[in-house]
C-alpha positions, 0 to 999 in steps of 0.5 A: 500500500502506497500513499503520498499525502503531499503530492497525490493526496487523493490516490491510493496504490495497492501492489500485489504480486508485482502488479500496481493498481491506483485508485483516485484522481488521475491528474497528478499535476493538478493534485500537486498544484492544489498544495500551493492553491491551499486546496489540499484536502488536509491543508485547507481544513487546517488553514480554515481552522487556523484562521478561526483560531486567530480571528474568533479566538476559538481553542485549537483542535489540531497541532502540527504534531497531530499531522506528524503522528498521522504520517507516522502511523501510516508509515507503520501500517505500510511497513507492516504490509511490506513485512519490514521491521517497524520503527518501535522494534529498535533494540536500544531506546536508552538515552542519558542526559547529564548536566555538566559542572566543573568536573567534565571528566566526572560527568563523562564517566557517569554518562558511560556508567549509566549506559552500562560502561565501556565494554571494551575487550582486553587489547581490543581496537578502539576508534574515537571519532570527535567532531573536528570539522574546523581548525578553530573552535570558536567560543567552544561551539564548533568542535568537540570539547577537548575535556570530553575527548581527554576523559574518553581517551583516558577511560579507553586507555584503561581498557586497551593500548590500542586507541586511535582518534580519527578524522578525515580531510574536508574543505576546511583543511586536512585532518592534521591541520584540524587536529593541530589547530584545535589542540586535539593533537596535544590531548591525544599525545598526552593520553598516549593515543594515536591519531590517524587521517582516514584519507590515508586508509584502505577502504571498502567500496559500498554502492548506495543506489548508484552512489559509491561510498568508500568506508575506511577499513580502520572504522569497519574493523574496529572492535569498539567505536566511540562517537563524540559529536557536537550539538549543533543546528545544520543548514541542510534542510534534510537534517535540522541538526548536526549530531551523531548521524552527521558526525559519522559522515566525517569518516568518509575520505571522499570529497563530501560535497558530492554527497550533499544532494543525497545526504539523508540517504547517505547518512542512513546507510552509513549509520546502518553500516558503521556500528557505534558502541557509544555516543556522547554528544557534546552539549556543553556549548551548542550552536544555533542559527546557521550551523554547523559552522556559522551559528552562534553559541548556546551554553547548555552544559549538557551531555547527551549519551546513548548507543543508538545514533538515531535515538540519541539525535531524536533526544537532541531534537527534543531538547533543541525544540525541533520535531525529529519527524521533520528531519529527513535523515531521522525519519528515513532511519526511523522507518527502517527500524533503526531507532526511536523518535517518539520521546514517550518511547525513549527511556531517558536517564538522568535529567528529563528532556523537559527540564533541560529543553532550550529551543534553538534558532533553526538554520533559517536564511533570514537577514539577521541570521545571515549577518550573524553568520558572516561575522562568525565566518570572518572570526573563523578565518581571521579572528580569534 
């Protein structure tokens, strides 16, 4: 059963034994144009109700979340017909939310303990992926806080000698340039760990519907992968936020811009293929506005941790005041049974989402946001 409520809201397609039969209006273009003429069968009713709320002061009977829940329900019904795993069958729905005081290492240790510990086998290979997207960590809002990186490296080194921090080249510089510029290399050396540029690695080739991905073997063959993303908004409309799923994108040694048009699809594939054993999102200082590079800082003093990138990112969305169902990458992953988006179904440890929620300004191209982004970009390039 196929439904597309946006483009062809009057049509239902049933596929049986390879044959498709569509019932409804045949004029697809006319149905699509109805969306922009405010004649969509759902939108028209909602618009009239909204006007009644504004003009007549009546109580709202429908919300955006109601619409999202409708689409979610339809998706689960379709998945059931197709025999696919349903979204709520994800194995790990636990997320730990901790407030961070002066002792960051203590908060990191507590976060890991709440999730059952760092289950690294003796002398296993541990790969740590921080967010090192730029050589400058302006106002501590761009890259992973080095105190978190140091705490994680020390914990891993107590388990094994084989700990490697990885990053790849990007338009903002080589992995080495970013590691030296942020000071991450000093922390890595202090903890007697290794640093490796994934652009120098051997790789496995993966085909994603005609798009070739090169996934480094160091990542694929690791016994334990630790993901340390930064809590930021993302100007890519298919994402909303730059979190756990997006940080894995930094593992690719390719020129990343060529994936941007199909970024949501690529992220879903990567996060299904690359196992992440623990995720600790740096929410000490986040970024709102035109993230993930040119935004403005948000002092949250939080760590958001878990073992499932989709569920962790969903929790981050709820904290940031975003609807995770509106993020295409999360929605696609959720439909494939990779993680949970519904806050009521996520097992939250530590602080409640409601107690720490702080709405972030999204990545809207308003005059104010663009002016702020230009200032941030100039500081990244020429200032401190």
